[in-house]
Every structure is written in structure tokens, then in C-alpha cells.
N, C-alpha and C positions, 0 to 999 in steps of 0.2 A: 656496543656496550661491553665493557670489560670489567673483570673483577680481579682484585689484587689481594692475595693472602700474604700477610706479613706475620712474622713470628718475633716474639720477644722472650728472651731467656732470663729467668730470675733464679739466682742462686740462694738457696736457703742455708741455714746454719747446720742442718743435719746431712750435709753432703748429697743433697738431691737437687736436680735441675728441673725447674718447672718451665714449660714452654707455653706461652699464651699465644693463641692464634686469633687474629681478627681480620675481617674481610672488609675491604673498602671498594665500593663500586664507583666507576667513573666512566666518562664518555669523552671523546675528543671534542665534541661540541657542547660540553657541559656549561661552558662560559656563556653561551647564548641563552641557554635555558635559565640560568641564574640571573642574567641581565633582564630577561623578560619578567621573571618573578619579582625582582627588586623594583623595576619600573612600574609594574602593575600595582604593587603594594604602595609605592609612593604616590601614584595617582589616586588610589583610594584614600590615603591619608589626606591628600590635598583636597579631595572632594568633601571629606568629613569636616575639614577646616572651613571650607566655603559654606557648607550648610550651617555650621555653627555661627559663622559671621552673618549670614543672611537672616537667621532666626533670633538674633540678639535683641530685637525690639518687640518680642511677643508680649501682648498685653497681660496675659495670665501669668503671674509670678511663679506659679507651681510648674509651668511648662517652659520657663525661660532657663534652659540649661546650657546656653552657649558658652558661658565662662567655664562650666564644668567640662564640657566637651573639649574646649580648647586646652584645658589642663590635662585631660586624658590623652589627647593627641600629642601634647608636649612630652608626657611621660613615655608614651610608646616610642616616639622618635629618640628620646634619650636612651631608653633601654635597647632599642635596635642599634643605636650607635655603639653601644658596648657589646651587645650580643653577637652581632654579625662578625665583626673582626675577631672576637674571642673564638667563635666557631672555626674560623680559618687559620688562626695563629696558634691555637693549642696543638701540641704534638699529637700525632695519631697513635703513638705508643702508650698514651695514657687515656684510654677510652672511658674509664670510670670517672675520672676527674672531669673530662669533657662533658659527659652525660649529666653529671650532677650540676655543673655550673650552668649548662644550657637549660636544664629542667628548672633550676631556680629562677632564671631570667624569665622563662615562659610562665611559670606559675605566679611569679610576682606581678607581671603585666596583666595576666588574665584575672587576677584577684583584685588588683588595684583599680582597674577600670570600673567594674560594677560597684565597688565600694564608693568611689568618688561620685558616681552617678546616682546611686540609690540610697545611701545613708542619709543625705539631707532630706530626701523625700520621706523616709521612714521617720525621721525626727519631726518633720512638719505634720505628718499624719498623727503622730503621738500627741503633739501639741494641740491639734485641732480635731481630736477624735470625735467630739460630739457635733461638729459642724458637718453639713452636707455640701458637697461640691457638685454642681451640675455642669456638665460639659457644654461649652459654648464655642461658637466659631465667629467671634466678634473681631473685626479688623480694627486697626488703629483709628482710622478716620471716623468710623461709626461710634467707636468707644468715646472718642473725644467729643463728637457731636452729642452723644447721649449724656456724657458728664457735663457738658456745657449747658444742655437743656435742663438738666437736673439743677444746676446752679441757678439758672434763670427762674426755674419754678420755685426754688427756695427764696430767691430774692423777691419774687412776686408775692409769695405767701407772707414774707416778712413785711412787705409794703402794705398788703391788705390788713394785716393785724394792726399795724400802726395807724392806718386810716380808720379802722374800726374803733380803736381806743380813742382817737381824736373825736370822732363823731359821737361816741358815748358821752365824752366830757361835754361836748356842745349841747347834747340833749339833756344832760343832767343839770346844766345851768339855765336852760330856758324854762319859763313857767308853762304849765300845762294849760292849753286853751281848748275849751269845749264849745 
């Protein structure tokens, strides 16, 4: 590991010379470390995308965040596509500009992701503040079976009501035999 101290001279109007020193650390095998970092982060983004894809058919609408997670992954990829090259292409003699731009990219990403994920949930909670939600672990097949049995129950109830009305009409028309 080596350290490189560079200086930058700035001339002011009052005949003074200001020397800015900045240190940059590097290693001859730094490219391998950066490659491992970028590959591992890419694998994590891919895994997040896979999980969002696999959970897109969740029955509970409040838990179906796959579109939002996909949008978050998209934003992180776009910001990384701008941020990583910017980190390596900005000149080292402007550390303040480099620091400000990279900080803005990081703060933007880390603020945008929770906003995308949680603002819709807060809006839903505000709209349904008086309702109670009970956690459930219903899978799709069971939910479809339950909803179809509920439909069958409603159809059976409707049929029984119609038959009851018909039999009441029949009884109303017959004379009473004692």
C-alpha cells in the first residue's frame, strides 16, 4: 500500500501562494479489490431484482412491492452508472468538487429508495387509519379456493332465498286445510 501526496498551488490576488496538499492512497492490486466490490454489488442488485420478480404475485396488496423494488433497483443502477465513472474521471486536484458531487449521488440514492418504498405505505395507512389489518400467510391457491368457496356460498344463499320466496308464494295461494 502506498500513499501519494500531491500539491496544488493557488495564486491569490494579494501576492500570496497557497499550497493545497491532498493524499491519495493506492495499491498495485487495487483493480482486483474494486472488481470484487463491483461484482458483489452487482450480484446483490440482481438478487434484489430476482426477489422482486418472485414476489410480484403476493395476494396482500399492501405487501406487493415488486414494482416499487424494481423501480428502486432501476434508480440505483442509473445513479451508479453516473456515480462510479464520475468518481474516477473527476480530477484529483479538485477534491472538494469530487466530494460534493459524490455526496449528492449517495444522499440522493439513499433518500430516494426509502421514499419510493414507504411513502405509498404511509398514504395507505392514512387512508385506512380506522381499519385493522391482521397479518396472514395465505398463499395464492388457498386464497383462490377460499374466494371461490365464498362465491359458491353466496350463490347457494341466493338460491335458497329464491326458493324460500317461491315456496312462500305457493303457500300463500293454497287454502288452509285443517
